[in-house]
C-alpha positions in Angstrom: -42.6 -12.1 -25.5 -44.3 -10.1 -22.7 -42.5 -9.6 -19.4 -44.1 -11.4 -16.5 -46.2 -9.3 -14.2 -44.9 -11.1 -11.1 -41.5 -12.3 -10.0 -42.9 -15.9 -9.9 -44.7 -17.5 -12.8 -48.0 -19.2 -11.9 -46.2 -22.6 -12.2 -43.4 -21.4 -9.8 -46.0 -20.1 -7.3 -48.0 -23.3 -7.5 -44.9 -25.3 -6.9 -43.7 -23.1 -4.0 -47.1 -23.6 -2.3 -47.0 -27.3 -3.1 -50.4 -27.1 -4.8 -51.7 -29.6 -7.4 -50.8 -28.6 -11.0 -54.5 -28.3 -11.8 -55.1 -25.7 -9.0 -56.8 -22.5 -10.2 -54.5 -19.5 -10.2 -57.2 -17.4 -8.5 -56.3 -19.4 -5.3 -52.9 -17.7 -5.0 -52.9 -14.9 -7.6 -53.4 -12.1 -5.0 -50.7 -13.5 -2.7 -48.3 -13.8 -5.7 -48.9 -10.2 -6.8 -48.6 -9.0 -3.2 -45.2 -10.8 -2.8 -44.0 -9.1 -6.0 -45.2 -5.7 -4.9 -43.7 -6.1 -1.4 -40.2 -7.0 -2.8 -40.3 -4.3 -5.5 -41.4 -1.6 -3.0 -38.9 -2.7 -0.4 -36.0 -2.7 -2.8 -37.0 0.1 -5.3 -36.6 -2.3 -8.2 -39.1 -4.0 -10.5 -37.4 -7.4 -10.4 -40.2 -8.9 -12.6 -39.0 -6.7 -15.5 -35.5 -8.3 -15.6 -34.7 -11.0 -18.0 -33.8 -13.3 -16.5 -35.3 -12.6 -13.1 -32.6 -12.6 -10.4 -32.7 -16.0 -8.5 -32.5 -14.3 -5.2 -35.6 -12.3 -6.0 -37.4 -15.5 -6.9 -36.2 -17.1 -3.6 -37.5 -14.1 -1.7 -40.8 -14.1 -3.5 -41.3 -17.8 -2.8 -40.8 -17.2 1.0 -43.1 -14.2 1.0 -45.7 -16.0 -1.0 -45.7 -18.9 1.4 -45.9 -16.6 4.4 -48.8 -14.7 2.8 -50.7 -17.8 1.8 -50.4 -19.9 4.9 -50.3 -17.4 7.8 -49.0 -19.8 10.4 -45.9 -20.2 12.6 -44.4 -22.9 10.3 -44.3 -20.3 7.5 -42.9 -17.3 9.3 -39.9 -16.4 7.2 -39.7 -12.7 8.0 -36.0 -12.8 9.2 -34.9 -14.6 6.0 -37.1 -12.3 3.8 -35.5 -9.2 5.4 -32.0 -10.7 4.8 -32.9 -11.3 1.2 -34.3 -7.8 0.8 -31.0 -6.3 2.1 -29.0 -8.3 -0.4 -31.4 -7.4 -3.3 -31.2 -3.7 -2.4 -27.4 -3.9 -2.5 -27.6 -5.7 -5.9 -29.9 -3.0 -7.2 -27.6 -0.2 -6.0 -24.6 -1.8 -7.7 -26.4 -2.3 -11.0 -28.0 1.2 -10.9 -31.5 -0.3 -11.1 
């Protein structure tokens, strides 16, 4: 089985954005990839290559995806995202990732 290319699967991203199940992935694919790249770059770890993917990385990706997709004050999760990134960096350092 191939490793996913993003922290969130298309289904998880669709659910996080509260989109209909029949929504085309092209609607959010760029934002999903951007969230993964942001988290990987900020922590120095390719979380999407882990099996299973760390739940905290998934939670962080959901917040970043929502923030990227909606661009409004109701979806400004930057403080929480930074908090999650700090925790993920510490996890990566402990595991040697």
